[in-house]
LUMSE-55375 format. One record per residue (C-alpha): residue number from 1; residue in one letter; x, z, y. Coordinates in nm, 3 decimals. Each point is the difference from the previous one (the first is absolute). Layout:
  koldo  milum        X        Z        Y
    NUM      A        X        Z        Y
...
END
This chain:
  koldo  milum        X        Z        Y
      1      X   -1.559    7.337   19.077
      2      X   -0.334   -0.160    0.083
      3      X   -0.029   -0.123   -0.359
      4      X    0.045    0.354   -0.132
      5      X   -0.263    0.125    0.243
      6      X   -0.244   -0.272   -0.106
      7      X    0.053    0.087   -0.367
      8      X   -0.079    0.361    0.080
      9      X   -0.319   -0.111    0.176
     10      X   -0.114   -0.191   -0.309
     11      X    0.087    0.307   -0.210
     12      X   -0.262    0.189    0.209
     13      X    0.247    0.218    0.196
     14      X   -0.058    0.105    0.359
     15      X    0.264   -0.085    0.259
     16      X    0.129    0.358   -0.006
     17      X    0.025    0.001   -0.379
     18      X    0.174   -0.339    0.004
     19      X    0.257    0.109    0.257
     20      X    0.078    0.321   -0.188
     21      X    0.028   -0.190   -0.330
     22      X    0.231   -0.269    0.139
     23      X    0.223    0.243    0.186
     24      X    0.033    0.229   -0.302
     25      X    0.040   -0.273   -0.262
     26      X    0.219   -0.246    0.188
     27      X    0.173    0.232    0.248
     28      X   -0.082   -0.232    0.290
     29      X   -0.173    0.081    0.327
     30      X   -0.329   -0.184    0.055
     31      X   -0.022   -0.122    0.359
     32      X   -0.311   -0.024    0.214
     33      X    0.065   -0.373    0.033
     34      X   -0.011   -0.041   -0.380
     35      X   -0.325    0.195   -0.018
     36      X   -0.154   -0.205    0.282
     37      X    0.103   -0.330   -0.161
     38      X   -0.133    0.104   -0.341
     39      X   -0.331    0.114    0.153
     40      X   -0.035   -0.333    0.183
     41      X    0.070   -0.198   -0.319
     42      X   -0.249    0.207   -0.200
     43      X   -0.264   -0.046    0.271
     44      X    0.060   -0.377    0.008
     45      X   -0.018   -0.037   -0.378
     46      X   -0.273    0.241   -0.100
     47      X   -0.174    0.087    0.328
     48      X    0.053    0.372   -0.074
     49      X    0.148    0.251    0.244
     50      X    0.255    0.209   -0.189
     51      X   -0.012    0.364    0.098
END
C-alpha cells in the first residue's frame, strides 16, 4: 500500500486525493499506518512533507 501512496505522491496528488483514488480504484481501505509509513519514506528520500 505504501508503494501505491508513494506513486500517487510523485503523480502530484495530495494525501486525500491519493486515498480516494486508491480506495475507489483498488477497493482497499488505506490505513493510517500505511499513510504514516509512506509519509516517512517520502520525507527520508526527498525531504518533502507530503500534505
